Structures are given as structure tokens and as C-alpha cells.
BAVO-658674 format. One line per field, with one value per residue (C-alpha): x, y, z; residue in three letters; residue number from 1. Coordinates in steps of 0.1 Angstrom, whole numbers. Example, Ala and Ser with C-alpha at 12.3 -4.5 7.8 and 13.67 -1.06 7.14 Angstrom:
BEGIN
xx	123|137 .
yy	-45|-11 .
zz	78|71 .
resn	ALA|SER .
resi	1|2 .
This chain:
BEGIN
xx	4|20|13|37|25|46|38|48|49|50|80|92|72|70|91|73|58|96|96|66|78|111|92|64|35|31|10|-9|-23|-59|-67|-85|-111|-145|-120|-119|-119|-137|-169|-173|-166|-193|-190|-156|-161|-187|-159|-134|-154|-161|-123|-108|-130|-112|-111|-142|-159|-145|-107|-124|-130|-99|-80|-107|-96|-57|-55|-86|-57|-48|-68|-64|-26|-21|1|34|28|58|58|85|84|103|130|126|152|156|192|179|148|150|138|170|179|169|142|133|113|90|64|26|27|-8|-34|-54|-61|-78|-58|-51|-22|-33|-28|-64|-39|-28|-48|-43|-17|-9|21|51|79|111|134|163|164|189|201|184|212|220|188|171|153|118|117|125|97|67|75|65|24|3|10|1|-2|-5|24|13|41|58|94|95|83|112|134|118|119|160|164|148|169|201|190|189|199|233|236|232|198|188|148|145|163|136|109|120|130|96|77|98|85|53|49|72|44|13|24|24|-14|-27|-17|-31|-64|-68|-54|-81|-90|-81|-54|-23|0|-19|-3|35|23|5|38|59|39|41|81|82|65|83|112|93|108|85|69|64|42|25|14|0|-19|-33|-42|-60|-84|-84|-94|-122|-136|-126|-111|-76|-70|-36|-4|10|-3|-27|-60|-91|-128|-150|-173|-167|-176|-199|-215|-249|-239|-217|-241|-263|-235|-234|-216|-192|-164|-164|-150|-121|-101|-65|-41|-5|16|49|39|9|-6|1|-21|-35|-48|-68|-102|-139|-144|-118|-108|-72|-61|-25|-12|19|41|69|52|64|38|18|-19|-35|-75|-103|-68|-75|-45|-37|-12|8|-13|-44|-32|-22|-55|-72|-47|-54|-90|-95|-68|-41 .
yy	39|17|-21|-50|-73|-98|-102|-119|-110|-131|-117|-157|-155|-125|-96|-67|-71|-66|-38|-26|-21|-4|18|20|-5|-37|-58|-91|-119|-126|-95|-99|-69|-66|-81|-54|-65|-30|-42|-71|-108|-122|-99|-110|-140|-141|-127|-145|-175|-156|-152|-184|-210|-238|-228|-236|-217|-230|-214|-184|-176|-186|-158|-136|-141|-141|-111|-87|-82|-57|-32|-38|-21|20|44|43|4|-13|-43|-73|-92|-126|-133|-101|-75|-44|-53|-87|-97|-134|-151|-157|-157|-123|-100|-65|-39|-11|15|14|52|42|23|-6|2|-14|-13|-46|-40|-52|-90|-88|-94|-83|-54|-53|-28|-7|19|15|30|3|12|-20|-52|-79|-113|-139|-150|-114|-108|-127|-161|-142|-124|-147|-177|-147|-158|-192|-180|-177|-154|-123|-116|-89|-97|-93|-108|-79|-97|-99|-64|-53|-71|-52|-18|-27|-37|2|15|2|25|57|82|107|110|147|140|140|149|118|91|103|97|61|58|71|47|19|24|31|-5|-19|-14|-22|-55|-62|-46|-69|-98|-82|-78|-112|-128|-136|-117|-139|-150|-159|-144|-111|-98|-104|-86|-59|-52|-55|-28|-3|-7|-2|28|40|38|55|89|118|129|92|92|124|109|79|92|124|95|70|102|115|74|78|111|138|167|177|216|220|200|221|203|182|196|180|190|174|156|133|143|106|120|138|164|171|193|201|212|250|273|302|285|250|229|210|177|186|151|156|128|128|156|177|206|236|248|275|254|236|244|232|245|219|181|172|139|128|93|89|65|70|67|96|122|137|135|171|169|170|155|119|102|71|40|27|-3|8|36|-1|-18|15|15|-28|-14|10|12|32 .
zz	18|-17|-18|-37|-63|-91|-122|-151|-185|-211|-230|-238|-264|-274|-279|-287|-251|-239|-261|-242|-207|-220|-226|-199|-202|-190|-212|-205|-231|-231|-238|-275|-280|-256|-225|-208|-167|-159|-175|-152|-145|-169|-199|-199|-197|-233|-251|-237|-254|-284|-288|-273|-282|-278|-239|-218|-194|-161|-182|-190|-155|-140|-162|-154|-112|-120|-148|-121|-95|-118|-107|-73|-85|-83|-87|-66|-64|-65|-92|-96|-124|-124|-152|-169|-178|-189|-210|-221|-244|-232|-197|-171|-137|-131|-124|-128|-102|-115|-102|-112|-131|-143|-135|-155|-194|-223|-253|-275|-300|-334|-330|-309|-280|-247|-239|-204|-193|-161|-172|-153|-141|-140|-113|-116|-126|-98|-100|-82|-61|-51|-32|-4|-11|6|-21|-57|-38|-46|-82|-70|-70|-98|-127|-107|-70|-41|-16|19|40|60|60|21|15|41|23|-13|8|13|-27|-32|-6|-29|-53|-41|-50|-41|-4|-1|-16|15|16|-12|14|43|19|16|51|63|39|50|85|72|53|80|108|83|80|116|119|90|114|146|124|119|155|176|205|231|216|242|211|207|240|220|195|212|230|192|170|205|201|170|168|194|170|145|131|146|107|102|133|123|85|102|129|102|77|109|113|76|70|91|74|99|79|86|94|106|114|143|165|141|142|126|128|153|134|110|69|76|104|107|128|105|87|118|140|121|148|143|153|153|181|170|181|190|184|204|198|226|236|260|256|267|294|281|254|269|274|271|234|218|228|229|227|239|223|248|230|257|294|307|304|332|328|326|335|308|281|265|272|241|256|230|228|231|196|182|186|176|144|141|141|123|98|82 .
resn	MET|ARG|GLU|TYR|PHE|THR|ALA|ARG|LEU|PRO|ILE|GLU|TYR|CYS|GLU|ASP|ILE|HIS|LYS|GLU|PHE|LEU|GLU|GLY|ARG|MET|ARG|PHE|PRO|TYR|GLY|ALA|GLU|GLY|LEU|ASP|LEU|ARG|ASN|GLY|LYS|GLU|GLU|PHE|ILE|ALA|ALA|PHE|LEU|LYS|ASN|PHE|LYS|ASP|MET|THR|ALA|ASP|ASN|ALA|GLN|ARG|HIS|TYR|TRP|VAL|LEU|SER|VAL|LEU|MET|LYS|ILE|ARG|LYS|GLY|ASP|ILE|ILE|LEU|LEU|PRO|LYS|VAL|SER|VAL|ASN|ARG|PRO|GLU|CYS|GLY|ASN|TYR|PHE|THR|VAL|ALA|GLU|CYS|THR|GLU|GLU|TYR|SER|PHE|ALA|PRO|LEU|PRO|ASN|ASN|ASP|PHE|GLY|HIS|VAL|ILE|GLY|VAL|LYS|ILE|LEU|GLY|THR|PHE|ASN|TYR|ARG|ASP|VAL|ASN|SER|LYS|ILE|THR|LEU|MET|PHE|ARG|PHE|ARG|ALA|ILE|ASN|LYS|ILE|ASN|ASN|SER|GLU|THR|ILE|GLN|TRP|ILE|GLU|LYS|LEU|LEU|CYS|SER|LEU|LEU|PRO|PRO|GLU|ASN|ASP|LEU|ASP|ALA|MET|LYS|GLU|LYS|MET|LEU|SER|MET|GLU|GLU|ASN|TYR|LEU|ALA|GLY|LEU|LEU|GLU|VAL|LEU|LYS|VAL|MET|PRO|ALA|ASP|SER|PRO|LEU|ARG|LYS|ALA|HIS|LEU|GLN|LYS|ILE|PHE|GLU|THR|LEU|ARG|THR|PHE|LEU|PRO|ASP|THR|LEU|LYS|LYS|ILE|VAL|SER|ARG|LEU|PHE|THR|LYS|ASN|GLY|TYR|ARG|LEU|LEU|GLY|ASP|GLU|PRO|LEU|SER|PHE|GLU|LEU|PHE|SER|GLU|ARG|GLU|LEU|MET|HIS|GLU|LEU|TYR|LYS|VAL|ASN|GLU|PRO|ARG|LYS|ILE|PHE|VAL|HIS|VAL|ASN|SER|LYS|PRO|LYS|LEU|ALA|GLU|THR|ASP|ALA|THR|ASN|ILE|HIS|ILE|VAL|ILE|ASP|LEU|LEU|GLY|ILE|LEU|GLU|LYS|ILE|ASP|GLY|VAL|ILE|PHE|ILE|ASP|GLY|THR|THR|PHE|ALA|GLU|VAL|LEU|ALA|ARG|HIS|GLY|ILE .
resi	1|2|3|4|5|6|7|8|9|10|11|12|13|14|15|16|17|18|19|20|21|22|23|24|25|26|27|28|29|30|31|32|33|34|35|36|37|38|39|40|41|42|43|44|45|46|47|48|49|50|51|52|53|54|55|56|57|58|59|60|61|62|63|64|65|66|67|68|69|70|71|72|73|74|75|76|77|78|79|80|81|82|83|84|85|86|87|88|89|90|91|92|93|94|95|96|97|98|99|100|101|102|103|104|105|106|107|108|109|110|111|112|113|114|115|116|117|118|119|120|121|122|123|124|125|126|127|128|129|130|131|132|133|134|135|136|137|138|139|140|141|142|143|144|145|146|147|148|149|150|151|152|153|154|155|156|157|158|159|160|161|162|163|164|165|166|167|168|169|170|171|172|173|174|175|176|177|178|179|180|181|182|183|184|185|186|187|188|189|190|191|192|193|194|195|196|197|198|199|200|201|202|203|204|205|206|207|208|209|210|211|212|213|214|215|216|217|218|219|220|221|222|223|224|225|226|227|228|229|230|231|232|233|234|235|236|237|238|239|240|241|242|243|244|245|246|247|248|249|250|251|252|253|254|255|256|257|258|259|260|261|262|263|264|265|266|267|268|269|270|271|272|273|274|275|276|277|278|279|280|281|282|283|284|285|286|287|288|289|290|291|292|293|294|295|296|297|298|299|300|301|302|303|304|305|306|307|308|309|310|311|312|313|314|315|316 .
């Protein structure tokens, strides 16, 4: 699942940085020789003080924590760059949206700076006046920042939808829809994770997640369930219906349970297994988000609110 960041490029005093951006590279200052963030904080501070003699150790540590966010950006993540345009090298009341294509690397320019590099693909430039203020509000935080607010993420996804290919490209449009649904759900789950178990708001928030899940496309639900199991160590065996190895790769029994036909877990979303499929060998789980399925002996039924709790606890 992709994540969202803001990153302020130093183009106001270095035209070369804008040129690099147009060629697919975001570069950031305080990137002289020896300041590769992957070497860790202590080496960064030592190299920082060596290269920038007018700075203090506190300055060095502060720059490390700001820049270290770059190492969290993964391929496919979305990055918003304030005051940057694909058409103009100077700053202005606009911002550009880019997608990460290459994760953090380190390669200083000939001036022995701007060595922190993220590879990007430019998606489009927008005027501040034409977008929701919640997006531009994100630019007021520190130079490099992760966006966690689910409502802001929704607005960003709407911007990305405005960059959709022609309507006849149905596969691309479908992928955009799936991504929007997934990211909205992730924001709701993040709130649930930090909400105390005895909070009076918890029940209402669970209901909101449950109702959101009911509106999702079948492909989105299948993708969510598949990620839930694989993230927790279960190997996906098939998708009609979803089936997994019984024992997680993280369990001792995964190594010890050696039989010719090991038991499997079958997961059915808003549908139940055929009677012929229910047997004592395999485990069947039904996720009933509609609340209309009749229960079957020997089959595990999970309702929508329980499924929401599982997602929040074990992550997607």
C-alpha cells in the first residue's frame, strides 16, 4: 500500500536542482561526502560537523532526523513538492505531484552537496487555488514529512484521479479505484489502532469501518484479505476461493508439519463454501460483511465489526 509525503526541494537557490528534478531525481541539501543517511546517525553527525564547520551537533542531529524520512519512501509512494512546477524553475503558488520510482540513494553533485537522492516520475503540477486547503496545509510542516491524515489522502487521490488516462482505459481506472479504497481504509484503521479499548467513540468508528468495507469492490476486498494473511506469514496458494497454507512461515509447525497433503485455509468473502467443500481436512472461514449468510457447522463465520478489529490489530 502506497504512502504519501511532502518534500520541499531547495530550488530557490539552485537551478540545477530543478533540472535534476525534471530528469527524474529529487535532490536535497546537506548531502556532502560522508553524509549518506544509511550509515546511521552517529556517522552522519561526525561527517556533518566536518563539512559544515559553522554548525553544532544539535544542528547536525536535527538535519539527520528531518532527512531520515527520505529512507521511508518506497517505490510507488506519492510525494507532493510545494512551490515546484514542471514548467518554471522559480518558486510560485503551485505544487507538483510525483511518484517514487527509485528509493533513497546517495551521490553528491560536483559541488559536494545535494547527495540525498530519490528517483521520481512527475505526475502533474497544480495551482494552490485549485485544490482543497487541507492539501496545502501539509506544506506548513517540516521540510520532509509523511502525510497520515486520511481525509487529506482522499483529496490527494482525487487529484490523482484527475490525471487518469482516457475513459476507455478501464484497467487503469479500476486500479485507481482500488487504490483509493485501500488508502481510505488504511486511514480509518490507523485511527482505530490508537483508540483506547474503552473509548465511547470506538463502537461508532468500528461501524464506520464496517460500512466502508461493505461499499468496496470485490477485488478490493480480496486484495485486503490476501494481504492480511500473507503479511502475517501465510503463503497464498490460490484465489478462487482464497486459500493459504495452514501454518504461518513464522511458526515451528510450518517446518514440522510435513505430510503429503497439508491442510489449507480457505477464505470466502461474502459467500459460503459449497457443502461438498466442507470437510475435516481443511479450514473454511467466511467473512460475512452483508450479514445475510446462513451459518454452517464446522465453518468459521466472521462479521464485519470483528473483521475490522482483526484488520486494525494485525494490519494490512
